Biopython code that builds the backbone (N, CA, C, O; Angstrom):
import numpy as np
from Bio.PDB.StructureBuilder import StructureBuilder

atoms = [
    (1, "MET", "N", (-0.323, -6.276, -14.147)),
    (1, "MET", "CA", (-0.303, -4.997, -13.496)),
    (1, "MET", "C", (0.364, -3.978, -14.399)),
    (1, "MET", "O", (1.380, -4.284, -15.023)),
    (2, "ASN", "N", (-0.174, -2.789, -14.482)),
    (2, "ASN", "CA", (0.427, -1.735, -15.285)),
    (2, "ASN", "C", (1.524, -1.060, -14.490)),
    (2, "ASN", "O", (1.334, -0.708, -13.326)),
    (3, "LYS", "N", (2.646, -0.883, -15.105)),
    (3, "LYS", "CA", (3.754, -0.178, -14.475)),
    (3, "LYS", "C", (3.741, 1.260, -14.957)),
    (3, "LYS", "O", (3.278, 1.545, -16.062)),
    (4, "ALA", "N", (4.247, 2.167, -14.133)),
    (4, "ALA", "CA", (4.278, 3.579, -14.497)),
    (4, "ALA", "C", (5.426, 3.897, -15.431)),
    (4, "ALA", "O", (5.498, 5.004, -15.965)),
    (5, "SER", "N", (6.321, 2.954, -15.637)),
    (5, "SER", "CA", (7.427, 3.184, -16.539)),
    (5, "SER", "C", (7.748, 1.905, -17.282)),
    (5, "SER", "O", (7.324, 0.819, -16.887)),
    (6, "SER", "N", (8.505, 2.043, -18.365)),
    (6, "SER", "CA", (8.959, 0.894, -19.130)),
    (6, "SER", "C", (10.369, 1.192, -19.595)),
    (6, "SER", "O", (10.831, 2.329, -19.497)),
    (7, "SER", "N", (11.059, 0.177, -20.104)),
    (7, "SER", "CA", (12.430, 0.379, -20.564)),
    (7, "SER", "C", (12.464, 0.467, -22.075)),
    (7, "SER", "O", (11.714, -0.228, -22.762)),
    (8, "ASP", "N", (13.342, 1.328, -22.597)),
    (8, "ASP", "CA", (13.516, 1.382, -24.041)),
    (8, "ASP", "C", (14.607, 0.395, -24.458)),
    (8, "ASP", "O", (15.109, -0.359, -23.624)),
    (9, "ALA", "N", (14.972, 0.395, -25.723)),
    (9, "ALA", "CA", (15.944, -0.565, -26.250)),
    (9, "ALA", "C", (17.315, -0.428, -25.589)),
    (9, "ALA", "O", (18.083, -1.389, -25.569)),
    (10, "ASN", "N", (17.630, 0.738, -25.054)),
    (10, "ASN", "CA", (18.926, 0.958, -24.409)),
    (10, "ASN", "C", (18.873, 0.745, -22.907)),
    (10, "ASN", "O", (19.844, 1.035, -22.208)),
    (11, "GLY", "N", (17.759, 0.243, -22.402)),
    (11, "GLY", "CA", (17.640, -0.041, -20.976)),
    (11, "GLY", "C", (17.270, 1.163, -20.124)),
    (11, "GLY", "O", (17.190, 1.056, -18.901)),
    (12, "ARG", "N", (17.043, 2.306, -20.759)),
    (12, "ARG", "CA", (16.643, 3.495, -19.989)),
    (12, "ARG", "C", (15.159, 3.430, -19.708)),
    (12, "ARG", "O", (14.373, 2.942, -20.520)),
    (13, "GLU", "N", (14.790, 3.932, -18.542)),
    (13, "GLU", "CA", (13.366, 3.949, -18.204)),
    (13, "GLU", "C", (12.682, 5.133, -18.853)),
    (13, "GLU", "O", (13.213, 6.243, -18.877)),
    (14, "LYS", "N", (11.482, 4.877, -19.383)),
    (14, "LYS", "CA", (10.636, 5.929, -19.933)),
    (14, "LYS", "C", (9.383, 5.980, -19.068)),
    (14, "LYS", "O", (8.716, 4.965, -18.869)),
    (15, "LYS", "N", (9.072, 7.154, -18.561)),
    (15, "LYS", "CA", (7.873, 7.283, -17.732)),
    (15, "LYS", "C", (6.659, 7.528, -18.606)),
    (15, "LYS", "O", (6.695, 8.323, -19.545)),
    (16, "ARG", "N", (5.577, 6.822, -18.276)),
    (16, "ARG", "CA", (4.301, 7.066, -18.954)),
    (16, "ARG", "C", (3.581, 8.191, -18.226)),
    (16, "ARG", "O", (3.865, 8.487, -17.065)),
    (17, "GLU", "N", (2.661, 8.798, -18.921)),
    (17, "GLU", "CA", (1.845, 9.855, -18.326)),
    (17, "GLU", "C", (1.003, 9.248, -17.208)),
    (17, "GLU", "O", (0.300, 8.261, -17.427)),
    (18, "SER", "N", (1.069, 9.821, -16.032)),
    (18, "SER", "CA", (0.313, 9.339, -14.888)),
    (18, "SER", "C", (-1.150, 9.742, -15.017)),
    (18, "SER", "O", (-1.461, 10.824, -15.515)),
    (19, "ARG", "N", (-2.034, 8.880, -14.571)),
    (19, "ARG", "CA", (-3.456, 9.221, -14.583)),
    (19, "ARG", "C", (-3.766, 10.344, -13.604)),
    (19, "ARG", "O", (-4.854, 10.919, -13.641)),
    (20, "PHE", "N", (-2.809, 10.661, -12.722)),
    (20, "PHE", "CA", (-3.010, 11.718, -11.737)),
    (20, "PHE", "C", (-2.383, 13.046, -12.162)),
    (20, "PHE", "O", (-2.621, 14.065, -11.513)),
    (21, "SER", "N", (-1.599, 13.061, -13.220)),
    (21, "SER", "CA", (-0.837, 14.256, -13.583)),
    (21, "SER", "C", (-1.709, 15.435, -14.025)),
    (21, "SER", "O", (-1.258, 16.580, -13.976)),
    (22, "SER", "N", (-2.936, 15.180, -14.450)),
    (22, "SER", "CA", (-3.792, 16.283, -14.894)),
    (22, "SER", "C", (-4.659, 16.861, -13.766)),
    (22, "SER", "O", (-5.429, 17.795, -13.986)),
    (23, "MET", "N", (-4.527, 16.305, -12.571)),
    (23, "MET", "CA", (-5.331, 16.792, -11.443)),
    (23, "MET", "C", (-4.776, 18.110, -10.908)),
    (23, "MET", "O", (-3.581, 18.392, -11.003)),
    (24, "GLN", "N", (-5.676, 18.901, -10.347)),
    (24, "GLN", "CA", (-5.263, 20.143, -9.694)),
    (24, "GLN", "C", (-4.410, 19.799, -8.476)),
    (24, "GLN", "O", (-4.643, 18.788, -7.813)),
    (25, "GLN", "N", (-3.422, 20.644, -8.187)),
    (25, "GLN", "CA", (-2.488, 20.422, -7.083)),
    (25, "GLN", "C", (-3.224, 20.200, -5.754)),
    (25, "GLN", "O", (-2.882, 19.289, -5.000)),
    (26, "SER", "N", (-4.226, 21.027, -5.471)),
    (26, "SER", "CA", (-4.929, 20.909, -4.187)),
    (26, "SER", "C", (-5.674, 19.583, -4.079)),
    (26, "SER", "O", (-5.682, 18.967, -3.014)),
    (27, "LYS", "N", (-6.295, 19.137, -5.159)),
    (27, "LYS", "CA", (-7.006, 17.854, -5.145)),
    (27, "LYS", "C", (-6.024, 16.698, -5.067)),
    (27, "LYS", "O", (-6.291, 15.694, -4.406)),
    (28, "LEU", "N", (-4.906, 16.835, -5.731)),
    (28, "LEU", "CA", (-3.883, 15.798, -5.707)),
    (28, "LEU", "C", (-3.289, 15.668, -4.305)),
    (28, "LEU", "O", (-3.035, 14.562, -3.829)),
    (29, "GLU", "N", (-3.071, 16.805, -3.652)),
    (29, "GLU", "CA", (-2.543, 16.766, -2.287)),
    (29, "GLU", "C", (-3.551, 16.116, -1.341)),
    (29, "GLU", "O", (-3.168, 15.308, -0.494)),
    (30, "ALA", "N", (-4.818, 16.454, -1.473)),
    (30, "ALA", "CA", (-5.853, 15.829, -0.634)),
    (30, "ALA", "C", (-5.916, 14.323, -0.884)),
    (30, "ALA", "O", (-6.076, 13.540, 0.053)),
    (31, "LEU", "N", (-5.792, 13.924, -2.138)),
    (31, "LEU", "CA", (-5.785, 12.510, -2.495)),
    (31, "LEU", "C", (-4.569, 11.812, -1.885)),
    (31, "LEU", "O", (-4.674, 10.689, -1.392)),
    (32, "ALA", "N", (-3.419, 12.482, -1.919)),
    (32, "ALA", "CA", (-2.192, 11.919, -1.343)),
    (32, "ALA", "C", (-2.344, 11.728, 0.165)),
    (32, "ALA", "O", (-1.979, 10.679, 0.695)),
    (33, "VAL", "N", (-2.873, 12.720, 0.852)),
    (33, "VAL", "CA", (-3.084, 12.611, 2.298)),
    (33, "VAL", "C", (-4.023, 11.452, 2.607)),
    (33, "VAL", "O", (-3.762, 10.660, 3.513)),
    (34, "SER", "N", (-5.100, 11.354, 1.866)),
    (34, "SER", "CA", (-6.052, 10.260, 2.052)),
    (34, "SER", "C", (-5.394, 8.902, 1.813)),
    (34, "SER", "O", (-5.614, 7.961, 2.575)),
    (35, "ALA", "N", (-4.592, 8.802, 0.765)),
    (35, "ALA", "CA", (-3.915, 7.541, 0.445)),
    (35, "ALA", "C", (-2.884, 7.180, 1.509)),
    (35, "ALA", "O", (-2.713, 6.003, 1.825)),
    (36, "ILE", "N", (-2.198, 8.172, 2.062)),
    (36, "ILE", "CA", (-1.224, 7.916, 3.126)),
    (36, "ILE", "C", (-1.938, 7.408, 4.374)),
    (36, "ILE", "O", (-1.483, 6.455, 5.007)),
    (37, "LEU", "N", (-3.058, 8.043, 4.729)),
    (37, "LEU", "CA", (-3.824, 7.589, 5.895)),
    (37, "LEU", "C", (-4.345, 6.166, 5.685)),
    (37, "LEU", "O", (-4.307, 5.344, 6.601)),
    (38, "GLU", "N", (-4.832, 5.880, 4.469)),
    (38, "GLU", "CA", (-5.297, 4.530, 4.158)),
    (38, "GLU", "C", (-4.147, 3.535, 4.263)),
    (38, "GLU", "O", (-4.321, 2.427, 4.770)),
    (39, "HIS", "N", (-2.983, 3.929, 3.787)),
    (39, "HIS", "CA", (-1.814, 3.047, 3.842)),
    (39, "HIS", "C", (-1.443, 2.732, 5.287)),
    (39, "HIS", "O", (-1.123, 1.590, 5.616)),
    (40, "ARG", "N", (-1.486, 3.731, 6.135)),
    (40, "ARG", "CA", (-1.190, 3.515, 7.562)),
    (40, "ARG", "C", (-2.172, 2.521, 8.183)),
    (40, "ARG", "O", (-1.776, 1.646, 8.953)),
    (41, "LEU", "N", (-3.454, 2.662, 7.844)),
    (41, "LEU", "CA", (-4.465, 1.740, 8.373)),
    (41, "LEU", "C", (-4.228, 0.315, 7.875)),
    (41, "LEU", "O", (-4.346, -0.642, 8.640)),
    (42, "LEU", "N", (-3.895, 0.178, 6.591)),
    (42, "LEU", "CA", (-3.621, -1.143, 6.028)),
    (42, "LEU", "C", (-2.425, -1.794, 6.718)),
    (42, "LEU", "O", (-2.458, -2.983, 7.035)),
    (43, "ILE", "N", (-1.383, -1.022, 6.946)),
    (43, "ILE", "CA", (-0.190, -1.560, 7.611)),
    (43, "ILE", "C", (-0.539, -2.037, 9.020)),
    (43, "ILE", "O", (-0.130, -3.124, 9.427)),
    (44, "ALA", "N", (-1.282, -1.240, 9.751)),
    (44, "ALA", "CA", (-1.667, -1.616, 11.115)),
    (44, "ALA", "C", (-2.505, -2.891, 11.115)),
    (44, "ALA", "O", (-2.294, -3.773, 11.947)),
    (45, "ALA", "N", (-3.451, -2.992, 10.190)),
    (45, "ALA", "CA", (-4.292, -4.190, 10.101)),
    (45, "ALA", "C", (-3.466, -5.401, 9.685)),
    (45, "ALA", "O", (-3.659, -6.497, 10.211)),
    (46, "ASP", "N", (-2.548, -5.207, 8.744)),
    (46, "ASP", "CA", (-1.670, -6.297, 8.312)),
    (46, "ASP", "C", (-0.831, -6.808, 9.482)),
    (46, "ASP", "O", (-0.668, -8.016, 9.658)),
    (47, "GLU", "N", (-0.307, -5.889, 10.269)),
    (47, "GLU", "CA", (0.503, -6.275, 11.426)),
    (47, "GLU", "C", (-0.319, -7.073, 12.429)),
    (47, "GLU", "O", (0.170, -8.050, 12.996)),
    (48, "ALA", "N", (-1.556, -6.666, 12.649)),
    (48, "ALA", "CA", (-2.424, -7.384, 13.586)),
    (48, "ALA", "C", (-2.686, -8.816, 13.107)),
    (48, "ALA", "O", (-2.647, -9.757, 13.899)),
    (49, "VAL", "N", (-2.951, -8.971, 11.819)),
    (49, "VAL", "CA", (-3.191, -10.308, 11.262)),
    (49, "VAL", "C", (-1.918, -11.144, 11.347)),
    (49, "VAL", "O", (-1.972, -12.330, 11.673)),
    (50, "TYR", "N", (-0.774, -10.528, 11.054)),
    (50, "TYR", "CA", (0.489, -11.255, 11.133)),
    (50, "TYR", "C", (0.756, -11.719, 12.564)),
    (50, "TYR", "O", (1.149, -12.864, 12.788)),
    (51, "GLU", "N", (0.540, -10.823, 13.529)),
    (51, "GLU", "CA", (0.768, -11.182, 14.930)),
    (51, "GLU", "C", (-0.156, -12.320, 15.363)),
    (51, "GLU", "O", (0.273, -13.220, 16.085)),
    (52, "GLU", "N", (-1.404, -12.289, 14.937)),
    (52, "GLU", "CA", (-2.343, -13.361, 15.250)),
    (52, "GLU", "C", (-1.880, -14.670, 14.623)),
    (52, "GLU", "O", (-1.933, -15.722, 15.261)),
    (53, "TRP", "N", (-1.431, -14.606, 13.390)),
    (53, "TRP", "CA", (-0.912, -15.793, 12.694)),
    (53, "TRP", "C", (0.310, -16.345, 13.432)),
    (53, "TRP", "O", (0.421, -17.556, 13.619)),
    (54, "ALA", "N", (1.228, -15.465, 13.853)),
    (54, "ALA", "CA", (2.431, -15.886, 14.580)),
    (54, "ALA", "C", (2.066, -16.529, 15.916)),
    (54, "ALA", "O", (2.635, -17.553, 16.291)),
    (55, "ARG", "N", (1.116, -15.927, 16.632)),
    (55, "ARG", "CA", (0.670, -16.511, 17.913)),
    (55, "ARG", "C", (0.039, -17.879, 17.676)),
    (55, "ARG", "O", (0.309, -18.831, 18.408)),
    (56, "ALA", "N", (-0.798, -17.968, 16.656)),
    (56, "ALA", "CA", (-1.479, -19.232, 16.362)),
    (56, "ALA", "C", (-0.482, -20.315, 15.957)),
    (56, "ALA", "O", (-0.652, -21.483, 16.307)),
    (57, "THR", "N", (0.556, -19.927, 15.221)),
    (57, "THR", "CA", (1.582, -20.883, 14.803)),
    (57, "THR", "C", (2.299, -21.482, 16.010)),
    (57, "THR", "O", (2.679, -22.653, 15.994)),
    (58, "ALA", "N", (2.481, -20.688, 17.042)),
    (58, "ALA", "CA", (3.178, -21.150, 18.245)),
    (58, "ALA", "C", (2.276, -21.959, 19.179)),
    (58, "ALA", "O", (2.762, -22.565, 20.135)),
    (59, "ASP", "N", (0.985, -21.973, 18.914)),
    (59, "ASP", "CA", (0.025, -22.665, 19.784)),
    (59, "ASP", "C", (-0.339, -24.018, 19.164)),
    (59, "ASP", "O", (-1.011, -24.065, 18.134)),
    (60, "PRO", "N", (0.098, -25.112, 19.784)),
    (60, "PRO", "CA", (-0.172, -26.436, 19.210)),
    (60, "PRO", "C", (-1.657, -26.816, 19.188)),
    (60, "PRO", "O", (-2.043, -27.756, 18.493)),
    (61, "SER", "N", (-2.479, -26.100, 19.933)),
    (61, "SER", "CA", (-3.907, -26.429, 19.953)),
    (61, "SER", "C", (-4.671, -25.828, 18.769)),
    (61, "SER", "O", (-5.841, -26.152, 18.561)),
    (62, "ILE", "N", (-4.020, -24.956, 17.997)),
    (62, "ILE", "CA", (-4.674, -24.324, 16.848)),
    (62, "ILE", "C", (-4.613, -25.292, 15.665)),
    (62, "ILE", "O", (-3.562, -25.853, 15.355)),
    (63, "SER", "N", (-5.746, -25.470, 15.025)),
    (63, "SER", "CA", (-5.821, -26.427, 13.912)),
    (63, "SER", "C", (-5.087, -25.925, 12.671)),
    (63, "SER", "O", (-4.870, -24.726, 12.493)),
    (64, "ALA", "N", (-4.716, -26.871, 11.830)),
    (64, "ALA", "CA", (-4.045, -26.537, 10.569)),
    (64, "ALA", "C", (-4.950, -25.690, 9.687)),
    (64, "ALA", "O", (-4.466, -24.814, 8.971)),
    (65, "ALA", "N", (-6.255, -25.937, 9.727)),
    (65, "ALA", "CA", (-7.200, -25.169, 8.910)),
    (65, "ALA", "C", (-7.214, -23.701, 9.331)),
    (65, "ALA", "O", (-7.268, -22.810, 8.483)),
    (66, "VAL", "N", (-7.165, -23.450, 10.635)),
    (66, "VAL", "CA", (-7.144, -22.076, 11.135)),
    (66, "VAL", "C", (-5.832, -21.403, 10.735)),
    (66, "VAL", "O", (-5.832, -20.249, 10.305)),
    (67, "LEU", "N", (-4.724, -22.113, 10.873)),
    (67, "LEU", "CA", (-3.425, -21.562, 10.477)),
    (67, "LEU", "C", (-3.404, -21.217, 8.997)),
    (67, "LEU", "O", (-2.915, -20.160, 8.600)),
    (68, "LYS", "N", (-3.940, -22.121, 8.186)),
    (68, "LYS", "CA", (-3.982, -21.876, 6.745)),
    (68, "LYS", "C", (-4.838, -20.659, 6.433)),
    (68, "LYS", "O", (-4.478, -19.841, 5.586)),
    (69, "SER", "N", (-5.960, -20.540, 7.108)),
    (69, "SER", "CA", (-6.849, -19.398, 6.899)),
    (69, "SER", "C", (-6.155, -18.083, 7.260)),
    (69, "SER", "O", (-6.261, -17.101, 6.526)),
    (70, "LEU", "N", (-5.448, -18.066, 8.386)),
    (70, "LEU", "CA", (-4.722, -16.859, 8.795)),
    (70, "LEU", "C", (-3.612, -16.529, 7.793)),
    (70, "LEU", "O", (-3.393, -15.363, 7.463)),
    (71, "GLN", "N", (-2.925, -17.546, 7.320)),
    (71, "GLN", "CA", (-1.873, -17.326, 6.342)),
    (71, "GLN", "C", (-2.452, -16.763, 5.045)),
    (71, "GLN", "O", (-1.900, -15.819, 4.481)),
    (72, "GLU", "N", (-3.539, -17.324, 4.578)),
    (72, "GLU", "CA", (-4.173, -16.845, 3.351)),
    (72, "GLU", "C", (-4.662, -15.410, 3.495)),
    (72, "GLU", "O", (-4.544, -14.610, 2.567)),
    (73, "GLU", "N", (-5.213, -15.089, 4.665)),
    (73, "GLU", "CA", (-5.659, -13.719, 4.900)),
    (73, "GLU", "C", (-4.477, -12.757, 4.885)),
    (73, "GLU", "O", (-4.558, -11.671, 4.311)),
    (74, "TYR", "N", (-3.385, -13.160, 5.516)),
    (74, "TYR", "CA", (-2.200, -12.305, 5.546)),
    (74, "TYR", "C", (-1.654, -12.083, 4.134)),
    (74, "TYR", "O", (-1.337, -10.952, 3.766)),
    (75, "VAL", "N", (-1.545, -13.139, 3.353)),
    (75, "VAL", "CA", (-1.034, -13.025, 1.975)),
    (75, "VAL", "C", (-1.948, -12.133, 1.137)),
    (75, "VAL", "O", (-1.467, -11.305, 0.363)),
    (76, "ALA", "N", (-3.256, -12.296, 1.286)),
    (76, "ALA", "CA", (-4.209, -11.460, 0.541)),
    (76, "ALA", "C", (-4.059, -9.994, 0.942)),
    (76, "ALA", "O", (-4.118, -9.106, 0.092)),
    (77, "ARG", "N", (-3.868, -9.746, 2.222)),
    (77, "ARG", "CA", (-3.680, -8.370, 2.692)),
    (77, "ARG", "C", (-2.387, -7.767, 2.140)),
    (77, "ARG", "O", (-2.345, -6.584, 1.802)),
    (78, "GLN", "N", (-1.347, -8.575, 2.050)),
    (78, "GLN", "CA", (-0.081, -8.101, 1.507)),
    (78, "GLN", "C", (-0.241, -7.696, 0.046)),
    (78, "GLN", "O", (0.311, -6.684, -0.386)),
    (79, "LYS", "N", (-0.992, -8.482, -0.707)),
    (79, "LYS", "CA", (-1.236, -8.153, -2.116)),
    (79, "LYS", "C", (-2.014, -6.848, -2.234)),
    (79, "LYS", "O", (-1.698, -6.005, -3.074)),
    (80, "LYS", "N", (-3.036, -6.682, -1.390)),
    (80, "LYS", "CA", (-3.821, -5.450, -1.406)),
    (80, "LYS", "C", (-2.948, -4.247, -1.030)),
    (80, "LYS", "O", (-3.057, -3.181, -1.635)),
    (81, "SER", "N", (-2.089, -4.427, -0.035)),
    (81, "SER", "CA", (-1.198, -3.350, 0.390)),
    (81, "SER", "C", (-0.206, -2.982, -0.714)),
    (81, "SER", "O", (0.129, -1.811, -0.889)),
    (82, "GLU", "N", (0.255, -3.979, -1.450)),
    (82, "GLU", "CA", (1.195, -3.716, -2.546)),
    (82, "GLU", "C", (0.536, -2.863, -3.631)),
    (82, "GLU", "O", (1.138, -1.915, -4.134)),
    (83, "VAL", "N", (-0.688, -3.202, -3.984)),
    (83, "VAL", "CA", (-1.418, -2.437, -4.995)),
    (83, "VAL", "C", (-1.638, -1.005, -4.508)),
    (83, "VAL", "O", (-1.451, -0.048, -5.260)),
    (84, "GLN", "N", (-2.035, -0.870, -3.247)),
    (84, "GLN", "CA", (-2.291, 0.455, -2.697)),
    (84, "GLN", "C", (-0.997, 1.261, -2.626)),
    (84, "GLN", "O", (-1.007, 2.466, -2.877)),
    (85, "GLN", "N", (0.122, 0.608, -2.286)),
    (85, "GLN", "CA", (1.418, 1.286, -2.220)),
    (85, "GLN", "C", (1.838, 1.791, -3.599)),
    (85, "GLN", "O", (2.382, 2.889, -3.717)),
    (86, "GLU", "N", (1.589, 1.005, -4.631)),
    (86, "GLU", "CA", (1.931, 1.432, -5.993)),
    (86, "GLU", "C", (1.107, 2.661, -6.389)),
    (86, "GLU", "O", (1.628, 3.593, -7.002)),
    (87, "GLU", "N", (-0.175, 2.655, -6.038)),
    (87, "GLU", "CA", (-1.018, 3.818, -6.349)),
    (87, "GLU", "C", (-0.552, 5.037, -5.564)),
    (87, "GLU", "O", (-0.477, 6.137, -6.112)),
    (88, "LEU", "N", (-0.240, 4.851, -4.292)),
    (88, "LEU", "CA", (0.254, 5.951, -3.467)),
    (88, "LEU", "C", (1.540, 6.524, -4.058)),
    (88, "LEU", "O", (1.711, 7.742, -4.110)),
    (89, "SER", "N", (2.427, 5.666, -4.496)),
    (89, "SER", "CA", (3.681, 6.110, -5.107)),
    (89, "SER", "C", (3.411, 6.931, -6.366)),
    (89, "SER", "O", (4.065, 7.947, -6.601)),
    (90, "GLU", "N", (2.451, 6.491, -7.168)),
    (90, "GLU", "CA", (2.100, 7.220, -8.386)),
    (90, "GLU", "C", (1.529, 8.605, -8.045)),
    (90, "GLU", "O", (1.832, 9.590, -8.718)),
    (91, "ILE", "N", (0.710, 8.668, -7.006)),
    (91, "ILE", "CA", (0.132, 9.950, -6.574)),
    (91, "ILE", "C", (1.244, 10.884, -6.104)),
    (91, "ILE", "O", (1.280, 12.053, -6.489)),
    (92, "ILE", "N", (2.155, 10.366, -5.267)),
    (92, "ILE", "CA", (3.257, 11.184, -4.747)),
    (92, "ILE", "C", (4.155, 11.658, -5.890)),
    (92, "ILE", "O", (4.599, 12.806, -5.899)),
    (93, "ASP", "N", (4.419, 10.773, -6.848)),
    (93, "ASP", "CA", (5.232, 11.165, -8.012)),
    (93, "ASP", "C", (4.568, 12.306, -8.775)),
    (93, "ASP", "O", (5.238, 13.260, -9.170)),
    (94, "ALA", "N", (3.253, 12.215, -8.985)),
    (94, "ALA", "CA", (2.536, 13.268, -9.709)),
    (94, "ALA", "C", (2.524, 14.571, -8.916)),
    (94, "ALA", "O", (2.622, 15.655, -9.490)),
    (95, "LEU", "N", (2.402, 14.460, -7.594)),
    (95, "LEU", "CA", (2.382, 15.640, -6.733)),
    (95, "LEU", "C", (3.764, 16.285, -6.666)),
    (95, "LEU", "O", (3.888, 17.509, -6.664)),
    (96, "GLY", "N", (4.787, 15.459, -6.612)),
    (96, "GLY", "CA", (6.150, 15.979, -6.572)),
    (96, "GLY", "C", (6.734, 16.105, -5.181)),
    (96, "GLY", "O", (7.901, 16.469, -5.033)),
    (97, "TYR", "N", (5.957, 15.815, -4.173)),
    (97, "TYR", "CA", (6.442, 15.856, -2.795)),
    (97, "TYR", "C", (5.488, 15.053, -1.922)),
    (97, "TYR", "O", (4.366, 14.736, -2.317)),
    (98, "VAL", "N", (5.967, 14.731, -0.720)),
    (98, "VAL", "CA", (5.120, 14.029, 0.246)),
    (98, "VAL", "C", (4.496, 15.084, 1.156)),
    (98, "VAL", "O", (5.211, 15.794, 1.863)),
    (99, "PRO", "N", (3.177, 15.189, 1.144)),
    (99, "PRO", "CA", (2.536, 16.209, 1.988)),
    (99, "PRO", "C", (2.633, 15.841, 3.470)),
    (99, "PRO", "O", (2.784, 14.674, 3.831)),
    (100, "GLU", "N", (2.545, 16.858, 4.304)),
    (100, "GLU", "CA", (2.537, 16.602, 5.752)),
    (100, "GLU", "C", (1.227, 15.953, 6.122)),
    (100, "GLU", "O", (0.154, 16.398, 5.713)),
    (101, "VAL", "N", (1.330, 14.884, 6.909)),
    (101, "VAL", "CA", (0.151, 14.160, 7.366)),
    (101, "VAL", "C", (0.337, 13.937, 8.863)),
    (101, "VAL", "O", (1.357, 13.392, 9.285)),
    (102, "PRO", "N", (-0.633, 14.351, 9.663)),
    (102, "PRO", "CA", (-0.497, 14.151, 11.108)),
    (102, "PRO", "C", (-0.405, 12.664, 11.444)),
    (102, "PRO", "O", (-0.967, 11.821, 10.745)),
    (103, "LEU", "N", (0.312, 12.358, 12.522)),
    (103, "LEU", "CA", (0.417, 10.967, 12.950)),
    (103, "LEU", "C", (-0.922, 10.426, 13.419)),
    (103, "LEU", "O", (-1.192, 9.230, 13.308)),
    (104, "ASP", "N", (-1.752, 11.306, 13.942)),
    (104, "ASP", "CA", (-3.056, 10.907, 14.440)),
    (104, "ASP", "C", (-4.066, 11.934, 13.935)),
    (104, "ASP", "O", (-3.775, 13.129, 13.895)),
    (105, "LYS", "N", (-5.252, 11.465, 13.550)),
    (105, "LYS", "CA", (-6.270, 12.392, 13.024)),
    (105, "LYS", "C", (-6.665, 13.452, 14.038)),
    (105, "LYS", "O", (-7.210, 14.490, 13.663)),
    (106, "HIS", "N", (-6.398, 13.209, 15.320)),
    (106, "HIS", "CA", (-6.810, 14.149, 16.372)),
    (106, "HIS", "C", (-5.780, 15.244, 16.609)),
    (106, "HIS", "O", (-5.997, 16.126, 17.439)),
    (107, "GLU", "N", (-4.648, 15.197, 15.882)),
    (107, "GLU", "CA", (-3.606, 16.216, 16.100)),
    (107, "GLU", "C", (-3.944, 17.508, 15.416)),
    (107, "GLU", "O", (-3.178, 18.468, 15.497)),
]
sb = StructureBuilder()
sb.init_structure("model")
sb.init_model(0)
sb.init_chain("A")
sb.init_seg("    ")
for serial, (resi, resn, name, xyz) in enumerate(atoms, 1):
    if name == "N":
        sb.init_residue(resn, " ", resi, " ")
    sb.init_atom(name, np.array(xyz, "f"), 0.0, 1.0, " ", f" {name:<3s}", serial, name[0])
structure = sb.get_structure()
């Protein structure tokens, strides 16, 4: 995975040029809002899978294969969320602020 920064010989972090830094402010803000909304959806879906996995773990009638499948899905979702969170962080860093995003698209 590429990191947005690296350390020099003295342990100080050096920031690399972001792939988003050359974007126009308005496009970057729209991208940030979109990424925040996507992040919210991913979190909600991850929570649903986790809750299903937790319920299944407590149910002795659920097979080990089903439990393993739910666990693998949850872990895969966590990895996807981590990648998306890193991209969102890079976008916010390039923008310089967190834009206002409604809690619900209908607001």
